[in-house]
N, C-alpha and C positions, 0 to 999 in steps of 0.2 A: 504494500500500500504506500502511496506517495506521502512524503513528509508534509505536515500542515503548511509549511512555507514554500514548498516547491512550486515553481511556475507551471502553468498549464498551457500547453500549445493549443489545445482546443479553444481556450478562451483568449488566445493572443496576448498572454500576460508578459509584459516586460516592466519589471518593477523599477521605479526611480530609486537610485542608490546613492545619490549625491546630495548631501544636506544643504550645501550652499545653493544648489540649483533649486531645491525645494523652497527655500526661503525666498529666493528671487521670484519664483513663480507665484508664491502667495502674495507678494507685494504687487505683482502685475494683475493678479486676479481680483484683489481687493485693495485698490489704491486710495480709497477714501480715507479722510482723516477720522471719520467716525466708523464704527463697526458696521459691516453689512448686516442688515436685519435677518435675512434668511439665505443660506447658501446650500446648494445641493452638490455633493461631490460624486462624480462618475467614477466607479471602480476604485474604491479606497485602497485595495491591495493590502499592504502591510502597514499603511498609515503614514507613509513618508510625507505626503502632502496634507493629510488630515491634521497633523499636529500644528504646522504653521498656519494653516487656514483657520483652525479653531480659534486662534488668538486674534483673528481679524473679523470675526462675525459673532452675532448674538446667538444664532442658532445654526447648527451644521447638521445636515442629514447626509451621512456617509453611506452610499450604496455600494454593496459588494455582492456579486453574484456567486462567488466561489464559497460553498459552505464550509470548506476547510479553513478559510481565513476569518470568517465571521466571529467565532469565539475568541480568536486572538485579538481582533480589533476591539471587541466589547470589553475584554479584560484590560487592554492597554488604556482605554478611554473611560473606564468605569468611574474615575474620579474627575472627569471633565463634564460638568453638567450640561454644557451647551451642545455637546456632541451626542447624536443618536445614530447608532449603527443600524442600518437597514439591510437585512440579509435578503436581497431580492435583486431582480434585473432592473436597472435604472430605466430601461426602455419601456418597461411595463408600468412604470409609476404614473400616477395622475398628476399633472402639473399643479402646483399650488395656485390658489386664486389671488393671493396677495403678491406684490412684487418680490422677485427672487433672482438670485444669480446662480450660475452653474460653473463649476470648475472641475478639472480632473485630468489624469493621465489616461487618455482614451485608448483602448485597444485598437490598433491600426485597422483591423478588419471591420470594426463597428463604427468607425468615424462618421461615415455618411449618415448612418441611422441616427446617431446621437445629434448631429447637426440638424437633421430634419426634425427630430423631437423638439429641439430648442426653438426652431422657427415656428413650430405649430403651437407653442405655449404662449397664450395671450399676455400673461403677466411677467414673462421673462424680461429682465432689464439688460443682461449681458451674459456672455459665456466666454470663459478663457480655458482653452483646451490644449494639452500637449498632444500633437498629432504627428503623423509622418510629415517630414519637412516638405516633401513634394506636394502633398495635399494642401498644406498651409500656403505654399507659394501660389498654387493654382487659384486658390480662393481669394488671394489678395493682389493679384497682378504681378507676382514676383518674377514671372518669366516674360514680362512684357505682354502678357495676354490675360484675358478675363473670361471667366466661365459664365454660362447662362444663369446659374443659380446666384452668383454674386451680383450680376447686373440686374437681374429681376428683383432682387431684394434690396438693392442699394437705396432706394428712396426711404426705406424704413430701417435699414441696418447699415452700420459702418463696419467694414472688415479690415483688420490690420494684422500684420505679422510683427510680433513684438520681440522676437528673438529666436535664436537657434540653440538647440541642446545637442551636444555630441552624443553619439550612440553609446559611448563607453560610460555614460552616466546611468545606464540601465543594466539590470541583471534579469535574465540573461541578456547579453549584448545583441541588439537587433542588427539587421544588415544595413540600416540607414539611420541618419540623424533625424532628430525630431524638431518641430517648430512650435512656437507658442502662438497659437491662433486666437485672436479675440474678435468676437462679433458683439456689437453693442447697439441696442435699440436707440434710435434717435429720439431725443426729447420731443422734437417737433418734426414729423415726417416731411420730406421734401415735396410730397404731393398729397392732395386730399384723396378721399376714397374714389371719386370718379376719375381723377387724374391717374391714380394708381392702376385702375382697371385698364385704361387706355395704354398706360406704360407697359403693363404685362403683355398686352396684345401686340404692341409694337416690337418689344424685345423678343418675344417668342417667334414672331414672324421673321425678324432679322436673323435669328439663330436657326431657322428652319432649313437653311441651305437651298431653298427653292429658288431656282434661277441661276444658281452658281456663284453668286456674290451677294454681299449685304445690299449694295445698291440695287441689284436686280430683284432681290427679295422684297425690299420695301416698295418697289415700283408695282408690285402686284396689288397693293392696296392704296397707292397714292400716285397721282400724275407725275410723269417724269420731271416736269419743270419744278414741281414742289420738292421732289427728292433732290434734284440738282441744287436748288437753293438751300435746302437743309444741310447738304454736305458742305456747301461753301460756308455757311454760317458756323458749322461745327469744325471747320478747317480740316476736312477729311478728303483724302483722295478717293476717287470713285472706285479704285481697285483695291481698297483696303479690305483686309480680312476681318470678318466679324469679331473674332477673338481679340483683335488688336485695338478695338475701340474701347477706350476707358469709360467708366460710368459717367464722368462729367461731360464727355462728348455725346453720350446717349441722351443726357438731359437736354442738351441743345437740340438734338435731332427731334426729341419728343416735343419740345417747345415749338419748333418750326412746323412740325407735321400735324399737330393737333390744335393749333390756335385757330 
């Protein structure tokens, strides 16, 4: 039988083993001068992040899916009243109705599902996640390109890459480095509800690939003269690839094509 602290490949577990990195991550996840009211931790593992996060919030719900680790966590934090260890799958949790934050060292294989859970939670204020570096870069334009998910949600969420964590900070050592990905709900959305609906339609049309280029895709719903004018206003070349268009340029396209 596996030891209680052994990592599980089935759960994609790579435990953070560097204390300085854990402290830095906690500061990034909860940068406010006052404690975060409610924070949900994804995959508490052995508690490397749980300890520094607990010092920066009033209530911490530490989710751990591995039943071997739950008793260890509960014993370790039995004297920390603001920490509640939840032996369950974070993805099966019902989002709180009051404002809350999410933080954690996310199993690489479950990153997309965790991000989707966060985006569907109406009361989420922010999420700070240790993810595969490549994933964090894709979501934040780190390769000079932007994904559909990032652009579609941009009017409501800001996406940032806050740092890089070397792979040797984890045990077992993964094949790639990690990145600190932060998604933060905007206090005031860039578009109202009606504007956001038209935004999603425009962005999804642009990313559809229909027509072979962004310019051609947008011409399926708008006259060529308007698309040409919108591209000039956004300072975009007509041959630009859709992934190369930053969210700010999309905002100008949207302004020109929906006014």
